[in-house]
N, C-alpha and C positions, 0 to 999 in steps of 0.2 A: 265754794272753795275758798278758803281763807286767803288774807293776804299774802302769809309766808309760804304757801302752797303756788301762789301765783308769783311770787319772786323767784322760787326755787325752779319753778319752770322756766321762767325768763332768763336765769343764770344758766339752766342746761341748755337751752336753746342757741344762746349766744355763745357758749363753748361750742356749739358745732359749726358755727360760722365763723369763728376768729382762728386765725393762723396759729400751729402750735407755739411757733416761735415769738408771737406778740402775746400770747397767754402766758409764756415763761417770763416774758418782760414785765407784765402786770402783777404775776405772782411775787416776783422777786422786789418789785418796787414795794408792795402791800407789805412785804415783811420786812424791807428796810425801813418803812415807816415804822411798823410795830415797834422794832428792835430800836428806835431812836427815842423812845420814851415819851413820844408827843401824845399818846392816848392819856398818859398822866396829867395833860394841861388842857385836856378839851372839856368844855361846857357838859356835863353830866345831866341825863333825864331827870327833868323836875328842877335844876337848877335856873336861876335869873341868868338871861343872856347878857354878856356887858354891852355897854351902850357904845355905838359907833355910828361913823358918818361914811358913806361910801357915794360913788357916783352911779346914777342908773343908767339905763339903755338909751336915753335921752340926753346924756352928758349932764345932768342936773343932780346936785348933792343932796342925799337924802338921809335922815337921820332917825335910827331906830326907835327911840325913845318918843321921839315927835309923831313917827308914825303910828306908834301904839296908844298915843292919845286919840287918835281919830277912828281906829279900827284894829280887828287882828291881823298879824304879819305872817306872811309866808315867805321865809329865806330859802332861796335856791342857789347851788353853788354849780357854775358850770365847770366841769373838770377839763374840758378841752379834748381834743384829738390825741390818741395815742400814737 
């Protein structure tokens, strides 16, 4: 089974567990973001990410380009609780 198939199954499984009211909020928020034009400003596949510095989970500043000199980097965003 490919990744897209797994993601589709996870999506369907989640839909069955999330209350309809919450799903409507999620879908409305997603549409609001799409309509805001934000997708025109995101980094596209294959583009170089801009350099940035953020605080890690141990409250230390980390810089993307500095980390890339040491090893590949995996970026993870925590969206938070709905």
